[in-house]
N, C-alpha and C positions, 0 to 999 in steps of 0.2 A: 504493500500500500504506500509506504513512505519511507523516509529516512529512519525514523525511530519506531513508528507504529507499523507493524507488518500485517498481521492477520488477526485483528481483535475478535474475541469471542464473548467477552463480558461487557463490552461497551460499544457504543456507536460513535463514529467520528465523522464530521462533515464540516466543510468550509463553504460559507455563502456570504457574499457581500462583506468581506474582510472580517467575518466573525467565525471563529472555530466553535462548533457545538460538540461538547463531550457529554454523552448521555450514558449513565449507568443502565445496563440493559438486563436486569433480572427482576422484573416486576413480580414474578411468582414467589420470590423470596424477599419482597419489599426492597429490592436493590441492595441487600446486605453485601458488604464488601468482602469478597474472597481474596486470597492472595493473588490470583490471576487478575481480578479487577483492579487491585492496587497497582500491580505492575503495568497494566494497560493504561490506567489513568496517568501514571507517571510518564509513560511513553507518549501518550497523547499530548500532555502538557509540553514535553520537550519538542514534539513535532510542531505544535502551534507556535512555540517560541522561535523555532528556526524558520518557519515559513514567512517569507517577506509579505505575503498577501494578508496575513492575519494581524489584526489590530486589537481584537478583544476575544476573550475566551468565556463561553457560557458553560457552566457545569450544571447538569440537571439529572433527574432520574426518570426513567420510563414508567408510566403508570401513575398511581395516586400518591406514592411515597417517594421522597428524595432518596433516603438511605436509612435503613433500620439499624445500622451499626456494622460491626465486623462479625464474620463467621468465625467461630472459635478457633479452628486450626490456623486461620489467617493471623489472628492476634499473636499466636506463638511464633509466627514467622517474621514478625517485625523485628528488625535488627536492634540490639541493645546498644548502649553508648560504647561498649567495648568492641563492637563489630565494625567500626569505621574509624578512619583517621581524621581527627579534628583539623589537622593542617590542610586538608583538602577543601575546607569550607570557609566562607567569608566570616569575618568577625562581625558581631552585632554591636551596635552602639549601646553602651550600658544604660543610657537614658531610655532606650526602648524596651528594656527588660522589665520595667515596672517594679 
């Protein structure tokens, strides 16, 4: 499909009129976030960020619910602080931390 987002199964991705629409596509489970959905949303955001035609991103859920939360195995798959190298990330201004 694109540079970052290849063949999504848990989300829908469309660009129209400079707007990238990222839609969680699991209405039967109230769009609960699976590990696959989390990976695809990340890839979709990276895709939208790199596309010159995109100026705005809209994140929504298919059906009546936006997102009911995370599916239990997905929660266990979220990296902990020790799973990444902080040097690879931007510093946040201490005034923004609250």
